[in-house]
N, C-alpha and C positions, 0 to 999 in steps of 0.2 A: 644604419638600420640592420637589425639582426636577420640573418637568413636561416637556412635549415640547420637543424641540430647535427653536429658532426659526430658527437659521441658523448658517452657518460660512463662513469665507473665508480667502484669503491675499492679501497685498499687500506694500507697501513704504512705508517712511518717505520722504516726498518733501521735507521741509524741517524744519530745527530752527533755533531762535534763542534766545539767552540773554536773559532779562529781568532787570530790576533785582532784586536779592535782597530777601527779606522776612525781617526778624529775623536778618540775617546768613547765611541759608541760600540756596543757589542755587535758581534758578527757570528752567525751560526750557519753551518752547512747541514742540510737535511737531505736524506735519501728516502725514497719510497718505492713501493711495489703496488700495482693495482690491476684488477680485472676490469676490462672495459669492453664496450661495443664501439667500434669506430666504423662509421659508414655501414652499419649493419653487420660487421664482421667481429666475432669474439676475439679479444686481443689481451695480451699482457703488456703492461707498461712498467718501465723502471726509469726513474729520473732522480736528479740531484739538483738542488737549488741552494743558493747562498743568500741569506737575508741579513739585512743590516737595520738596526733600530735607528729611526730618525728622531731628531729632537722633539717632535710633536707627539711621540709615543706610537706612531705607526711604523710599519716595516716596509722596506723596499727589497724585492727579491729578483734574482735572475737565475735561470736554470736551463738545463738541457736534459734530453732523455731519448729513449728508443721505445718504439711500439712494435710488437711482433704479433701478427695476426694468425689465427688458427689455420689458415690456408697457405701459409708461407709468406704473407705480406709483411713488409717491413717499412718503417718510416722513422726518421729522427725528428726531433723538435727542439726549438729554442724559444725562450719566452721571458717575460718579465711581468711583474705585477706589484700591487700595493696590498699589504695585509693589515688587518686590525685585530686586536685581541677581543674575544667575545667574553661575555659575562660568566660563562660556564667553564673557563679555563682553556678554551680552544682558540683557534685562529680562523679568520675568514679572509680569503684572498680573491682579488679580481684583477684580471690582466689580459694580455694578448700573447698567443703563441703562434709560431710559424713552423709548418711541417715541410719536410723534404722526403719524397719517396719515388722510387723507380718502379714500384709494384703497380701493375695496371689497375687494380681495384682501388688504389689510393692515390694515383698520380694527380687526380683533380685537387688534392690538398696543396699541391705545390704553388698554386696561385692564390691561396687564401690566407687572410689574416683571421685567426680564430679568437674570439672573445671567450674567456673562460671564467668559471666559478670553481673555487677549490676550497673546501672547508675541512678543517682538522678538529676533532673533538678532544676532550681532555685525556682520553685514553689512546690517542694517536691514530684513531681510525680516520680515513679520508673519504671524501665524497666529491666527485668532480663532474662537470659538464662543460661542453664547448659548443659554440655556434659560429657559423660563418658570419663574418662582418662584411656587409655589402657597402 
């Protein structure tokens, strides 16, 4: 069951690079920057994930990143998800992320599995949202 919304944001893919394939399937490393709201705090996020194409045409990705709040808050995250290609040249991802923070405003994230939506359009603009998974 989904709980409260943890945050949402918009951003942009900042870099991509092709990695050696695994099992003959392509692999791509993607980095992004985003402006977000995390538990009501304005924040900047940067992250990198590696996605691999599966034989069925979907993607599997794993990544990590850091979130820096406007009041000095900081958290790191790791996550994974499944991506699908959209009809307009973008990607749509769904998955789970786990935060770690020593900042008082965000330490409640330490015990949360967060379900996320992350969409990338054909011009590399991103839109994301995350909810607590109860």
